[in-house]
C-alpha positions as CSV (number, residue, x, y, z in Angstrom):
1,M,3.2,-14.8,25.6
2,N,-0.1,-13.6,23.9
3,E,-0.3,-13.1,20.2
4,P,-1.0,-9.5,19.1
5,I,-4.6,-8.8,17.9
6,R,-4.6,-8.5,14.2
7,P,-6.5,-5.9,12.4
8,A,-10.0,-7.0,11.1
9,I,-10.8,-6.1,7.3
10,V,-14.1,-6.8,5.3
11,V,-13.6,-7.2,1.8
12,V,-16.9,-7.1,-0.5
13,G,-16.5,-7.8,-4.0
14,S,-15.7,-10.2,-7.0
15,L,-14.6,-13.6,-7.2
16,H,-13.3,-15.1,-10.5
17,Y,-12.0,-18.3,-11.7
18,D,-9.4,-17.2,-14.1
19,I,-8.0,-19.0,-17.3
20,M,-4.4,-17.8,-17.8
21,V,-3.1,-18.0,-21.2
22,D,0.8,-17.3,-21.8
23,A,1.4,-16.0,-25.5
24,P,3.9,-14.1,-27.1
25,D,1.7,-11.1,-27.9
26,R,-1.9,-10.4,-27.2
27,P,-4.2,-10.6,-30.2
28,R,-5.5,-7.7,-32.5
29,K,-8.9,-7.6,-33.6
30,G,-9.2,-10.7,-36.0
31,E,-6.1,-12.2,-35.1
32,T,-5.3,-15.7,-33.7
33,V,-2.2,-15.9,-31.8
34,T,-0.5,-19.2,-30.8
35,G,0.0,-19.6,-27.1
36,Y,2.5,-21.5,-24.9
37,A,0.5,-22.4,-21.9
38,W,-2.6,-22.0,-20.1
39,R,-3.7,-22.7,-16.4
40,P,-6.4,-22.1,-14.1
41,K,-5.9,-19.4,-11.4
42,F,-7.9,-18.2,-8.3
43,G,-9.1,-14.3,-9.2
44,G,-11.4,-11.3,-9.0
45,K,-10.2,-8.3,-7.5
46,G,-12.3,-8.7,-4.4
47,G,-10.6,-12.3,-3.8
48,N,-7.2,-11.1,-4.8
49,Q,-7.4,-8.4,-2.6
50,A,-8.7,-10.6,0.3
51,V,-6.1,-13.2,-0.1
52,A,-3.3,-10.3,-0.1
53,A,-4.7,-8.4,3.1
54,A,-4.7,-12.0,4.8
55,R,-1.1,-12.7,3.8
56,A,-0.1,-9.2,5.0
57,G,-1.3,-10.3,8.4
58,A,-4.9,-9.0,8.8
59,Q,-7.8,-11.1,10.0
60,V,-10.1,-10.9,6.7
61,R,-13.8,-11.6,6.3
62,M,-14.9,-11.7,2.6
63,A,-18.6,-11.3,1.4
64,G,-19.5,-12.2,-2.1
65,A,-21.4,-14.6,-4.2
66,I,-20.3,-17.9,-6.4
67,G,-22.4,-20.0,-8.5
68,D,-23.4,-23.7,-8.0
69,D,-20.8,-24.8,-10.6
70,D,-17.4,-26.4,-10.4
71,F,-15.6,-23.4,-10.1
72,G,-17.2,-22.4,-6.9
73,P,-15.5,-24.8,-4.7
74,F,-12.2,-24.0,-6.3
75,L,-12.6,-20.4,-5.2
76,L,-13.6,-21.2,-1.6
77,D,-10.7,-23.8,-1.3
78,H,-8.2,-20.9,-2.4
79,L,-9.8,-18.5,0.0
80,N,-9.8,-20.8,3.0
81,A,-6.3,-21.9,2.3
82,A,-5.0,-18.2,2.8
83,G,-7.1,-18.0,5.8
84,V,-10.0,-15.7,4.6
85,D,-13.2,-16.2,6.3
86,C,-15.6,-17.2,3.9
87,S,-18.7,-17.9,5.8
88,R,-20.5,-14.8,4.1
89,I,-20.1,-16.2,0.6
90,E,-23.3,-17.2,-0.6
91,R,-23.6,-20.1,-3.2
92,L,-26.4,-19.3,-5.7
93,S,-28.5,-21.9,-7.5
94,G,-28.9,-21.6,-11.3
95,V,-26.1,-19.0,-11.6
96,G,-22.5,-19.4,-12.9
97,S,-19.6,-18.2,-10.9
98,G,-17.6,-15.1,-12.1
99,M,-14.8,-16.0,-14.4
100,S,-12.1,-14.6,-16.7
101,V,-9.8,-15.1,-19.6
102,A,-6.6,-13.3,-19.1
103,I,-3.5,-13.3,-21.6
104,S,0.0,-12.5,-20.7
105,D,2.3,-11.3,-23.2
106,S,6.1,-11.8,-23.1
107,E,6.7,-8.4,-21.7
108,G,4.6,-9.6,-18.8
109,D,1.8,-7.3,-19.6
110,Y,-1.7,-8.7,-19.9
111,G,-5.1,-7.9,-21.1
112,A,-8.5,-9.7,-19.8
113,V,-12.0,-10.3,-20.3
114,I,-14.3,-11.0,-17.2
115,V,-17.9,-12.6,-16.9
116,S,-19.4,-11.5,-13.8
117,G,-22.0,-14.0,-13.2
118,A,-22.9,-14.5,-9.4
119,N,-21.1,-11.2,-8.7
120,L,-23.8,-9.2,-10.0
121,K,-26.3,-10.8,-7.4
122,I,-24.5,-10.2,-4.2
123,D,-27.1,-10.2,-1.2
124,L,-27.4,-6.6,-0.1
125,A,-29.2,-7.6,3.1
126,A,-26.1,-9.6,4.2
127,L,-24.0,-6.6,4.3
128,A,-25.8,-5.2,7.2
129,E,-25.4,-7.8,9.6
130,P,-23.9,-6.8,12.6
131,D,-21.5,-9.8,13.0
132,L,-20.0,-8.9,9.8
133,W,-18.5,-5.7,11.2
134,Q,-17.7,-7.1,14.9
135,G,-14.1,-5.6,15.5
136,V,-13.6,-4.3,11.8
137,R,-11.2,-1.3,11.2
138,M,-11.3,-1.4,7.4
139,L,-13.8,-2.0,4.4
140,I,-12.2,-2.9,0.7
141,L,-14.3,-2.4,-2.3
142,Q,-13.6,-2.3,-6.1
143,N,-15.7,-1.7,-9.3
144,E,-16.4,-5.6,-10.3
145,V,-19.7,-5.7,-8.6
146,P,-22.6,-3.1,-9.0
147,E,-22.2,0.3,-7.4
148,A,-25.4,-0.6,-5.3
149,V,-23.6,-3.2,-3.5
150,N,-20.5,-0.8,-2.7
151,I,-23.0,2.0,-1.7
152,H,-24.7,-0.5,0.8
153,A,-21.5,-1.8,2.1
154,A,-20.0,1.6,2.6
155,R,-23.0,2.9,4.3
156,A,-22.9,0.0,6.9
157,A,-19.2,0.6,7.2
158,R,-19.3,4.3,7.9
159,S,-22.1,3.8,10.4
160,R,-19.9,1.9,12.2
161,G,-16.9,3.9,12.2
162,V,-15.1,1.7,9.7
163,I,-12.7,3.1,7.1
164,V,-13.8,2.5,3.5
165,C,-11.1,1.9,1.2
166,V,-12.1,1.6,-2.6
167,N,-10.0,0.6,-5.7
168,A,-11.7,2.1,-8.7
169,A,-10.9,-0.7,-10.9
170,P,-12.0,-1.4,-13.5
171,Y,-13.0,2.4,-14.0
172,R,-16.5,3.5,-14.0
173,P,-18.1,7.0,-13.2
174,F,-18.8,7.5,-9.4
175,S,-22.1,8.6,-8.4
176,P,-21.8,11.8,-5.8
177,E,-23.4,9.4,-3.0
178,F,-20.5,6.8,-3.3
179,V,-18.0,9.6,-3.5
180,D,-19.1,10.9,-0.1
181,L,-18.6,7.4,1.6
182,I,-14.8,6.8,0.5
183,D,-12.2,7.7,2.7
184,V,-9.3,6.1,0.9
185,L,-9.3,5.9,-3.1
186,V,-6.5,3.7,-4.8
187,V,-6.1,4.1,-8.6
188,N,-3.7,3.2,-11.2
189,A,-2.3,5.9,-13.9
190,I,-5.2,5.2,-16.4
191,E,-8.0,5.2,-13.8
192,A,-6.6,8.5,-12.1
193,E,-6.8,10.2,-15.7
194,Q,-10.5,8.6,-16.3
195,L,-11.6,10.4,-12.9
196,G,-10.3,13.7,-14.2
197,S,-6.7,14.2,-13.1
198,V,-3.7,15.0,-15.3
199,A,-2.2,12.3,-17.6
200,V,0.0,10.1,-15.5
201,V,3.3,9.8,-17.3
202,D,5.9,9.6,-14.6
203,L,5.9,9.8,-10.7
204,A,6.0,13.8,-10.6
205,S,2.5,13.4,-12.8
206,A,1.4,10.8,-10.4
207,A,1.8,13.1,-7.4
208,Q,0.1,15.8,-9.3
209,A,-2.9,13.4,-10.0
210,A,-3.3,12.4,-6.3
211,A,-3.2,16.0,-5.4
212,F,-6.0,16.8,-7.8
213,L,-8.0,13.8,-6.5
214,S,-7.6,14.7,-2.9
215,Q,-10.1,17.5,-3.6
216,N,-12.7,15.0,-3.5
217,F,-11.1,12.2,-1.4
218,A,-9.5,12.6,2.0
219,T,-6.6,10.0,1.3
220,V,-5.5,9.0,-2.4
221,V,-2.8,6.6,-3.9
222,V,-2.0,6.7,-7.4
223,T,0.2,3.6,-8.7
224,A,2.3,4.7,-11.8
225,G,3.6,0.9,-12.6
226,G,7.4,1.0,-13.2
227,D,7.6,4.9,-12.3
228,G,6.3,4.2,-8.6
229,V,3.5,5.5,-6.5
230,A,2.4,8.6,-5.3
231,G,0.2,9.4,-2.1
232,Q,-1.7,12.3,-0.8
233,K,-3.5,13.0,2.2
234,R,-5.5,16.0,2.1
235,G,-3.6,18.9,3.9
236,E,-0.4,16.9,4.3
237,T,2.9,16.8,2.5
238,P,2.6,14.5,-0.7
239,I,4.5,11.3,-0.8
240,R,6.5,9.9,-3.8
241,L,8.2,6.4,-3.8
242,P,10.1,5.3,-6.8
243,A,9.4,1.7,-8.0
244,K,11.8,-1.0,-6.6
245,P,14.1,-2.4,-9.4
246,V,13.0,-5.9,-10.1
247,D,13.1,-8.5,-13.0
248,L,9.6,-8.4,-14.2
249,I,7.7,-11.9,-14.8
250,S,4.0,-10.6,-14.9
251,T,2.1,-7.6,-13.8
252,H,-1.1,-9.6,-13.5
253,G,-2.8,-9.2,-9.9
254,A,0.1,-6.8,-8.7
255,G,-2.4,-3.8,-8.3
256,D,-4.7,-6.4,-6.0
257,V,-1.6,-7.3,-4.0
258,F,-1.0,-3.5,-3.6
259,V,-4.2,-2.8,-2.4
260,G,-4.6,-5.7,0.2
261,A,-1.0,-4.9,1.7
262,L,-1.9,-1.3,1.8
263,A,-5.2,-1.8,3.6
264,S,-3.6,-4.2,6.2
265,S,-1.1,-1.5,7.1
266,L,-3.8,1.2,7.2
267,A,-5.5,-1.0,9.6
268,N,-2.6,-1.6,11.8
269,D,-2.3,2.4,12.1
270,L,1.3,2.7,10.5
271,S,1.9,5.9,9.1
272,F,0.8,6.8,5.6
273,S,4.3,6.6,4.3
274,E,5.1,3.3,5.9
275,C,1.7,1.8,4.5
276,I,2.8,3.0,0.9
277,A,5.9,1.5,1.3
278,A,4.7,-1.8,2.6
279,A,2.5,-2.1,-0.4
280,N,4.9,-1.2,-2.9
281,E,7.1,-3.9,-1.2
282,A,4.5,-6.5,-1.6
283,A,3.6,-5.6,-5.2
284,S,7.3,-5.8,-6.2
285,L,7.6,-9.0,-4.8
286,H,4.4,-10.3,-6.6
287,V,5.6,-8.8,-10.3
288,S,8.9,-10.6,-9.8
289,T,7.7,-14.0,-8.6
290,R,6.4,-16.7,-11.1
291,H,2.8,-17.8,-9.9
292,E,1.5,-21.2,-11.0
């Protein structure tokens, strides 16, 4: 029996070597906090979303850049282990790989600092190569690389009829040119408000935010943490999905898992409600599982 053809997704974005610190709380300005443990972890929103999409069943190709340091092989090994095609990731000499330090507190929340490194030097010309886009249904972008990179990739995708999905994290203002290239926008509560919507404090206000943002974006998904997720396709009935009850361990990386699973489902032509449900399920499993 022939295996079904998996949808192809391109991810253009960041790769970070994460240093995770477990502590009772995150330090205030000038404060030193004694932590419990630390560990290295694969990261970067681009890398995390690529891995999540691959684990959700998509055929994933990633374009990006790493440095010529010891972090680079670690990042490539993790992508390869997840089945992500890394052949379009460039290794740059004289440049450090992206990295971050994240502190996870006793309540399962976190704060992080990133150093972008090689992620700021992704080769624009490589994003237009025809073989990168062969058979691709979906492009995933985030805001941890320069907007010029995102615009270049989005133009290449749009010219080939590929759906452009953007996770607006971390927040930065969108140029009008970039707004016109986005098909699917995914934001959390804070990012939705920063983009001009109402404050998101519950599932009802998340739905209001999604409706507001759908004036500029054809499809919008607003995640509201423990309150759930709201989705709006312009001109269609809004979707509200409460969060699944789980024993929270850590929220770190949950948004990226949600985006990867959502994109994989969209590329598989599932209904919008089915896509949101699948992404919500994947994120719920992630936050309730300990990741070493």
